[in-house]
N, C-alpha and C positions, 0 to 999 in steps of 0.2 A: 752641666751647670749644677752648682751646689744648691742643696735644698736649704730653705730657711731654717735657722736654728731654733727659732721660737715658734712652736706649734702647739695646738691644743693637746691637753693631756686628760686623763681620766681621774686626776686627783680631785677630791671634793673641795670646793671653794670654802665651805664652812669649816672643814677640818683644817685647811691651810690657815684660815683666819684665827681659828682657835689656838693654833700653835705659834702665832706671831709673838715675838718678844721685843721689847719689854711690854708690860701690860698696857701702858698708855698707847703704844702703837697699835696694839690689838684692838683697843676700844675705838681709836680713830679709824681703823680699818673697817670696823662694823658700821660706823657712821658713813664712811665713804661708800661702802657696798650698798647700803640702803639708799643713799643719794643717787648713785649711778643707776640702780634698779628703777627708782622712781622716774628719773628723767628719760632713760632709754626704753623702759618697758621690757628689758631683756633679763633673762636668767644668765648669770655669768658662768664662764668656764675658765679654768686655769690654762694659761698659755705659758709653756715652759714651766720652770720650777717656782716662779715668784710673781708672775703677772696675772692679775684678775682682769679678764677681758669681757666686754659686752658687745655682742654682735660680731659680724665678720664682714670683710670685703675682700675682693680679689683685685690685686694690682698687677700691672704689667708696665715695665719701664721700656723706654726706647731701645735700651741695650738688649731687650729680649728677656731679661730676668723677670719672672713673675711668681706670684705666690698668694697666700691668704694671710690675713692679719686681723687682729681685733680692731673694731671700729673705734673703740674708746676703752679706757680702763685705768688701772692704777696698780702700783706695787708698793706695799707697806714695808719699806726698807728701814733698817735701824737708824741711819742718819737722817734720812728725809723720805717722805712719801713722794714717789714718782707718779705724776698724773699724765696719762697719755691722752691728749686732746687733739687727735689727728685732724679734725676739721679746721683747726687753726691754719693749716697749710693748704687748704683746698682752693682758696682764691684770695686775692688781695683784700677785698672788702671784708670778708670774714676775719682775716688776720688782723686788720685794723680794729674791728669791733672787739675782738677778744683782747688785743693788747690794751685798749682803752679800759676795758673791764678789769684786766689784771692790775692796772694801776690803782683801782679802787678795792681790790680783793684783800690786800694786806700783805704781810711779809711772805715773799716767795723769791725764787730764782727761776730763770728759764734756761733751757738747753736747746740742743738741736731739735729734739722732738718731744721734749718733756717740760712740764712745769714742776718745780720741786718745792715742797712745803715741809717745814720741820714738824709742825704740829698743827692740828686744826684750830686750836685756840688762837693761833696767829692770824687767822683769816676770817673773812665774812662768808659764811657758807651759802647765804642767799646769792651772793655774787658768783661763787663757784657753781651753784646750780644753774644760773643763767648762762655761764660760759659753757658748761657741759651741754646744755640744750642747743646753743648756737652751733657748737662744733658737731653735735649729732645731726642737726638739720643739714649742715654743710656736707657732711659725709653722705647723707642720704641723697642730696642733690648730685654729688659727683659720682656716686656709685649706686644708682637706683636699682640696677639689676640684682644687687645682692640683698636689697631690702633688709628685712629683719634676719638676724643671725641664727 
């Protein structure tokens, strides 16, 4: 069975953020990092070359495939910030709560497992903070054995 492509690395999160271009994305990344640290209480780690992850969890699919992944995180990409809010998919009630808050958050798009934001000026950070907290709690309910990462 193939190993997960996205795994923790030894790259410094601070060094990665300091190298983000353009400058506006770098400044947004610093704000996002502070927000995720505040909500999760976690020190982040790089997952693969571009994902800043907070905490970990172990998953196992019915197919037998299993691995470890970040509980939450983001990637400051040039076009859009990718926000990994995995708790949105833990249960239907959490998904509904998050979707309702996303409607209030501001300009964004959603994908299969991400929320995409062009720039933080487009959104209400207090709503994003609430969403991160709801998703974090959902992940802790679904994967309690992994607790803090």
